[in-house]
Backbone as JSON Lines, residues from 0, in Angstrom:
{"i":0,"aa":"M","n":[-7.39,-21.87,31.34],"ca":[-7.57,-21.32,30.02],"c":[-7.72,-19.81,30.15]}
{"i":1,"aa":"C","n":[-7.11,-19.09,29.27],"ca":[-7.22,-17.63,29.24],"c":[-8.15,-17.23,28.1]}
{"i":2,"aa":"L","n":[-8.9,-16.18,28.33],"ca":[-9.82,-15.7,27.31],"c":[-9.68,-14.19,27.18]}
{"i":3,"aa":"A","n":[-9.46,-13.73,25.98],"ca":[-9.41,-12.29,25.7],"c":[-10.62,-11.95,24.85]}
{"i":4,"aa":"V","n":[-11.24,-10.83,25.18],"ca":[-12.47,-10.41,24.53],"c":[-12.19,-9.21,23.64]}
{"i":5,"aa":"P","n":[-12.62,-9.24,22.39],"ca":[-12.43,-8.07,21.53],"c":[-13.37,-6.93,21.94]}
{"i":6,"aa":"M","n":[-12.79,-5.74,22.04],"ca":[-13.57,-4.56,22.4],"c":[-13.14,-3.4,21.52]}
{"i":7,"aa":"M","n":[-14.06,-2.45,21.32],"ca":[-13.74,-1.25,20.55],"c":[-13.44,-0.1,21.51]}
{"i":8,"aa":"I","n":[-12.38,0.63,21.21],"ca":[-12.01,1.77,22.04],"c":[-12.98,2.92,21.75]}
{"i":9,"aa":"K","n":[-13.58,3.44,22.82],"ca":[-14.49,4.58,22.7],"c":[-13.76,5.9,22.98]}
{"i":10,"aa":"S","n":[-12.84,5.88,23.97],"ca":[-12.08,7.08,24.3],"c":[-10.76,6.66,24.94]}
{"i":11,"aa":"V","n":[-9.76,7.53,24.81],"ca":[-8.43,7.27,25.35],"c":[-8.0,8.45,26.21]}
{"i":12,"aa":"D","n":[-7.44,8.13,27.38],"ca":[-6.9,9.14,28.28],"c":[-5.58,8.59,28.83]}
{"i":13,"aa":"G","n":[-4.48,8.93,28.18],"ca":[-3.18,8.39,28.58],"c":[-3.13,6.9,28.34]}
{"i":14,"aa":"Y","n":[-2.87,6.14,29.42],"ca":[-2.83,4.68,29.31],"c":[-4.14,4.03,29.71]}
{"i":15,"aa":"A","n":[-5.21,4.82,29.78],"ca":[-6.53,4.29,30.1],"c":[-7.47,4.53,28.93]}
{"i":16,"aa":"A","n":[-8.39,3.6,28.76],"ca":[-9.37,3.74,27.68],"c":[-10.72,3.25,28.18]}
{"i":17,"aa":"V","n":[-11.77,3.79,27.61],"ca":[-13.1,3.23,27.79],"c":[-13.36,2.42,26.53]}
{"i":18,"aa":"C","n":[-13.66,1.12,26.74],"ca":[-13.89,0.22,25.62],"c":[-15.29,-0.35,25.72]}
{"i":19,"aa":"E","n":[-15.83,-0.75,24.55],"ca":[-17.2,-1.26,24.5],"c":[-17.26,-2.54,23.69]}
{"i":20,"aa":"A","n":[-18.1,-3.46,24.17],"ca":[-18.4,-4.69,23.44],"c":[-19.8,-5.12,23.8]}
{"i":21,"aa":"K","n":[-20.63,-5.36,22.81],"ca":[-21.99,-5.84,23.02],"c":[-22.78,-4.95,23.97]}
{"i":22,"aa":"G","n":[-22.54,-3.63,23.9],"ca":[-23.28,-2.68,24.72],"c":[-22.74,-2.49,26.13]}
{"i":23,"aa":"I","n":[-21.68,-3.2,26.48],"ca":[-21.06,-3.1,27.8],"c":[-19.8,-2.26,27.69]}
{"i":24,"aa":"E","n":[-19.65,-1.27,28.55],"ca":[-18.45,-0.44,28.57],"c":[-17.61,-0.78,29.79]}
{"i":25,"aa":"R","n":[-16.3,-0.78,29.61],"ca":[-15.35,-1.06,30.68],"c":[-14.16,-0.13,30.54]}
{"i":26,"aa":"E","n":[-13.56,0.22,31.68],"ca":[-12.29,0.93,31.64],"c":[-11.19,-0.11,31.48]}
{"i":27,"aa":"V","n":[-10.29,0.14,30.54],"ca":[-9.25,-0.82,30.18],"c":[-7.9,-0.12,30.22]}
{"i":28,"aa":"S","n":[-6.89,-0.83,30.73],"ca":[-5.52,-0.3,30.74],"c":[-4.88,-0.55,29.38]}
{"i":29,"aa":"L","n":[-4.25,0.48,28.85],"ca":[-3.5,0.36,27.59],"c":[-2.0,0.23,27.84]}
{"i":30,"aa":"F","n":[-1.61,0.07,29.1],"ca":[-0.2,0.07,29.47],"c":[0.62,-0.95,28.67]}
{"i":31,"aa":"M","n":[0.08,-2.12,28.44],"ca":[0.83,-3.16,27.73],"c":[0.99,-2.86,26.25]}
{"i":32,"aa":"L","n":[0.24,-1.9,25.73],"ca":[0.33,-1.53,24.31],"c":[0.83,-0.11,24.14]}
{"i":33,"aa":"Q","n":[1.65,0.36,25.08],"ca":[2.05,1.76,25.06],"c":[2.85,2.15,23.82]}
{"i":34,"aa":"D","n":[3.43,1.21,23.1],"ca":[4.17,1.53,21.87],"c":[3.29,1.42,20.62]}
{"i":35,"aa":"E","n":[2.03,1.04,20.81],"ca":[1.09,0.87,19.69],"c":[0.21,2.12,19.58]}
{"i":36,"aa":"P","n":[0.12,2.71,18.41],"ca":[-0.78,3.87,18.27],"c":[-2.24,3.4,18.35]}
{"i":37,"aa":"L","n":[-2.97,3.9,19.35],"ca":[-4.36,3.51,19.55],"c":[-5.24,4.75,19.61]}
{"i":38,"aa":"A","n":[-6.43,4.63,19.05],"ca":[-7.36,5.76,19.0],"c":[-8.79,5.23,19.06]}
{"i":39,"aa":"P","n":[-9.73,6.1,19.39],"ca":[-11.14,5.68,19.36],"c":[-11.48,5.06,18.0]}
{"i":40,"aa":"G","n":[-12.22,3.97,18.06],"ca":[-12.58,3.23,16.85],"c":[-11.71,2.02,16.61]}
{"i":41,"aa":"D","n":[-10.52,1.98,17.23],"ca":[-9.65,0.81,17.12],"c":[-10.22,-0.32,17.96]}
{"i":42,"aa":"H","n":[-9.83,-1.55,17.61],"ca":[-10.27,-2.73,18.35],"c":[-9.06,-3.37,19.02]}
{"i":43,"aa":"V","n":[-9.28,-3.84,20.25],"ca":[-8.23,-4.49,21.02],"c":[-8.79,-5.74,21.68]}
{"i":44,"aa":"L","n":[-7.89,-6.69,21.96],"ca":[-8.26,-7.85,22.76],"c":[-8.0,-7.49,24.21]}
{"i":45,"aa":"V","n":[-8.99,-7.73,25.08],"ca":[-8.89,-7.35,26.49],"c":[-8.92,-8.61,27.34]}
{"i":46,"aa":"H","n":[-7.94,-8.7,28.24],"ca":[-7.84,-9.81,29.18],"c":[-7.64,-9.23,30.58]}
{"i":47,"aa":"V","n":[-8.52,-9.56,31.49],"ca":[-8.52,-9.07,32.88],"c":[-8.23,-7.57,33.0]}
{"i":48,"aa":"G","n":[-8.87,-6.78,32.15],"ca":[-8.77,-5.33,32.25],"c":[-7.6,-4.7,31.5]}
{"i":49,"aa":"Y","n":[-6.82,-5.5,30.81],"ca":[-5.67,-4.99,30.05],"c":[-5.85,-5.28,28.57]}
{"i":50,"aa":"A","n":[-5.62,-4.27,27.74],"ca":[-5.58,-4.49,26.29],"c":[-4.25,-5.18,26.0]}
{"i":51,"aa":"I","n":[-4.31,-6.35,25.37],"ca":[-3.08,-7.11,25.13],"c":[-2.67,-7.17,23.67]}
{"i":52,"aa":"Q","n":[-3.58,-6.8,22.76],"ca":[-3.25,-6.86,21.34],"c":[-4.24,-6.01,20.55]}
{"i":53,"aa":"K","n":[-3.75,-5.29,19.58],"ca":[-4.62,-4.56,18.65],"c":[-5.04,-5.53,17.55]}
{"i":54,"aa":"V","n":[-6.32,-5.5,17.18],"ca":[-6.82,-6.37,16.12],"c":[-7.65,-5.54,15.15]}
{"i":55,"aa":"S","n":[-7.88,-6.1,14.0],"ca":[-8.71,-5.41,13.0],"c":[-10.18,-5.54,13.38]}
{"i":56,"aa":"E","n":[-11.0,-4.69,12.8],"ca":[-12.45,-4.77,13.02],"c":[-12.98,-6.12,12.57]}
{"i":57,"aa":"E","n":[-12.45,-6.64,11.47],"ca":[-12.89,-7.94,10.97],"c":[-12.53,-9.06,11.94]}
{"i":58,"aa":"E","n":[-11.31,-9.03,12.5],"ca":[-10.91,-10.05,13.47],"c":[-11.82,-10.01,14.7]}
{"i":59,"aa":"A","n":[-12.15,-8.8,15.15],"ca":[-13.04,-8.66,16.3],"c":[-14.42,-9.24,15.98]}
{"i":60,"aa":"R","n":[-14.95,-8.92,14.82],"ca":[-16.27,-9.43,14.41],"c":[-16.27,-10.95,14.32]}
{"i":61,"aa":"L","n":[-15.24,-11.52,13.68],"ca":[-15.16,-12.98,13.54],"c":[-15.05,-13.67,14.89]}
{"i":62,"aa":"T","n":[-14.32,-13.07,15.81],"ca":[-14.19,-13.65,17.15],"c":[-15.53,-13.68,17.85]}
{"i":63,"aa":"W","n":[-16.29,-12.57,17.76],"ca":[-17.61,-12.55,18.39],"c":[-18.54,-13.57,17.73]}
{"i":64,"aa":"E","n":[-18.44,-13.76,16.43],"ca":[-19.26,-14.77,15.75],"c":[-18.94,-16.16,16.28]}
{"i":65,"aa":"L","n":[-17.66,-16.44,16.52],"ca":[-17.27,-17.74,17.07],"c":[-17.79,-17.91,18.5]}
{"i":66,"aa":"F","n":[-17.67,-16.87,19.33],"ca":[-18.2,-16.93,20.69],"c":[-19.69,-17.24,20.67]}
{"i":67,"aa":"E","n":[-20.44,-16.57,19.79],"ca":[-21.89,-16.77,19.71],"c":[-22.22,-18.18,19.26]}
{"i":68,"aa":"E","n":[-21.43,-18.72,18.31],"ca":[-21.65,-20.09,17.85],"c":[-21.4,-21.09,18.97]}
{"i":69,"aa":"I","n":[-20.36,-20.86,19.73],"ca":[-20.06,-21.75,20.86],"c":[-21.2,-21.72,21.88]}
{"i":70,"aa":"L","n":[-21.71,-20.53,22.18],"ca":[-22.79,-20.4,23.17],"c":[-24.08,-21.06,22.69]}
{"i":71,"aa":"E","n":[-24.31,-21.06,21.38],"ca":[-25.5,-21.72,20.84],"c":[-25.47,-23.21,21.11]}
{"i":72,"aa":"H","n":[-24.29,-23.8,21.16],"ca":[-24.16,-25.25,21.31],"c":[-23.83,-25.67,22.75]}
{"i":73,"aa":"A","n":[-23.81,-24.7,23.64],"ca":[-23.45,-25.02,25.04],"c":[-24.65,-25.55,25.8]}
């Protein structure tokens, strides 16, 4: 099973970005989204260090709500 985590872009430097989720920051490659305009404040789905899809803030929030609900019942 593959899992992508929604993260917010904090800064962009070429094809690299610093992204944040739940207080954790990670360096993320934007190489797979090089044709997508991305800027700080945008949300992306991150899988193994690569941003694979741009998502809305609402989609990111809803995804985190689902993750939290799953963890409550685990």
